[in-house]
N, C-alpha and C positions, 0 to 999 in steps of 0.2 A: 357424353361419351363415357363409357365405363372402362376403367383400367383393366388390363389383362391380369387376372388373379395369379396366374403362374409367374408372370414377370414380377408382380408385387411381392409374392412370396420369395422369389429368388433374390430380389433386392433386399428384402428384410433379412434373409439368411446371410447375405454378404455383409450387411451392416452389423449383424451380431458377431460375425467372424472378425470383422475389423475392430469392433469394440473389445472383444476378448484379447486380440493381439495387442492392442494399445494398453489394456489393463495389465498385461503381462510385462510391459516395459517399466511399470512403476515398482518401487520398492514394495515388498509384500504387505507391510502394515498399512501403507497408503492405499494400496489396491483394496485391501480388506475394508478400510474405512469408507472408501467410495461405494463399494458394494453394499455395505451395511446401511449407509445413509440413503443412497439413491435407488437401490433396488429393494431393500427390505424395509425402508421407511423409519429406521431408528433415528433418534435425535442425536445431535453431536455429543451431548452429555452421556447418553447411553453407550455410544461407541467409545468414548473416553473411558468409561467405567469398564467395559468389556476388555479393552486393550491395555488397561492399566496405565494410561497416559494422561497427562494434563489436558484439560479442555482446549486451551489455547494451542497446544501442539496439534491436536486433531483438526482444529480450524485451519491452521497453517498447512497441514498435509492436504486437506481437502481443496483449499484454494490453489495450491501448487499443482495438485493432481489434475484438477479441472483444466488448468492452463495447458498442462502437458497432453491431456487427452484431446483437447481442442486442436492443438498443433498436430498431433499424431493423426487425427481423423481428417485433417485438412480444413478445419474450420477457420473462419475469418475472425480476426480480432476487431471488435467494434470500436 
């Protein structure tokens, strides 16, 4: 059975809207770090250099941000 492409597209659009909403709840630098690493494929070090922040700070931001995003998106804690 093939999924209805319109429904799939609609679901994808809603998922994108939900993700954008959740990203907007994060502090600006944390949201920027998430986008740079997970959407643009930059390394943690590259993001640290761009933001002028220590590498360990960026690691902490990303860890905390992913937890907040998971919670916001209704994900399960494993």
